[in-house]
C-alpha positions in Angstrom: 138.8 50.5 77.8 138.5 54.2 76.6 141.7 55.9 75.5 140.0 59.5 74.9 142.4 62.0 74.9 141.2 63.2 78.5 141.4 59.9 79.8 143.8 58.8 82.6 145.3 56.0 80.7 145.9 57.9 77.4 148.1 60.3 79.4 149.9 57.9 81.6 150.5 56.1 78.1 151.8 59.5 76.2 153.7 60.8 79.5 156.4 58.5 79.0 156.7 58.4 74.9 159.0 60.6 73.3 158.1 63.1 71.0 159.9 62.5 68.1 159.9 58.9 68.1 157.6 57.2 65.5 155.8 54.1 66.0 157.4 51.0 64.5 154.9 50.3 61.7 155.2 54.0 60.2 158.9 54.2 59.3 159.6 53.8 55.8 163.2 53.5 53.9 164.3 55.9 51.6 166.3 55.1 48.5 169.4 57.0 50.2 168.6 54.8 53.4 168.5 51.7 51.3 171.9 52.6 49.6 173.7 52.9 52.9 172.2 49.6 54.1 173.2 47.7 50.7 176.7 49.6 50.9 177.3 48.8 54.5 176.0 44.8 54.2 178.3 44.2 51.0 181.2 45.9 52.3 181.2 48.2 49.1 181.4 51.9 48.8 177.9 54.0 48.6 178.8 55.2 45.1 179.1 51.5 43.8 175.5 50.4 45.7 173.8 53.0 44.1 175.2 52.0 40.7 174.0 48.3 41.7 170.7 49.4 42.6 170.0 51.6 39.8 170.9 48.7 37.4 168.6 46.4 38.9 166.0 48.8 39.0 166.5 49.6 35.1 166.6 45.9 34.5 163.5 44.9 36.2 161.8 47.8 34.4 162.6 46.8 31.2 161.8 43.0 32.1 158.1 44.0 33.4 157.7 46.0 30.4 157.8 43.1 28.4 155.2 41.3 30.6 158.1 39.4 32.3 158.2 38.1 36.1 161.1 38.6 38.1 161.6 35.9 41.1 164.0 36.7 43.4 164.1 33.3 46.1 163.6 34.2 49.6 162.2 37.9 48.6 159.2 37.7 46.2 158.1 37.7 42.8 157.4 40.7 40.8 154.8 40.1 37.8 152.6 42.3 35.7 148.3 41.7 35.8 145.9 42.8 33.5 143.3 44.9 35.1 140.1 44.7 33.2 138.0 47.6 32.4 135.1 48.7 34.3 132.3 51.1 34.8 132.9 53.9 37.3 131.5 57.1 38.3 132.4 60.8 38.7 132.0 61.4 42.5 131.7 65.5 41.6 129.0 65.1 38.9 127.6 61.6 39.6 128.3 60.6 35.8 129.0 57.1 34.7 132.4 56.7 33.2 134.3 54.1 31.6 137.5 53.2 33.3 139.5 51.7 30.8 141.9 48.2 30.9 145.4 48.8 32.3 148.5 46.6 33.3 149.8 46.5 36.7 152.5 45.3 38.9 152.0 43.3 41.6 154.3 41.7 44.0 153.8 38.4 46.0 156.1 38.2 48.9 157.8 34.8 49.6 156.7 32.7 52.4 159.7 33.0 54.8 160.2 36.9 54.0 159.4 37.8 57.3 
């Protein structure tokens, strides 16, 4: 079935969809919303929730900078992985360049996260 902009099916579907509602798969929670959700769920103030979240982020940064691993049971594991150097090319000039090795943070979700 073709859903071009002029097709009848497309018009029927979009006629009933509110204009200002985003599809579910495009919603992203920002830091302020996360702090509000933590405060509500834990029964604390937003100031205390912000302090707790900032402390967790700082501890995680320090641990990952030391090539550590953070495991939160039921959530997942954060770890550092080495990405090897490789050859690439500049798309503008076509010149072959060396891309250096670097460390990247990887997240492996727990099997029962979703």
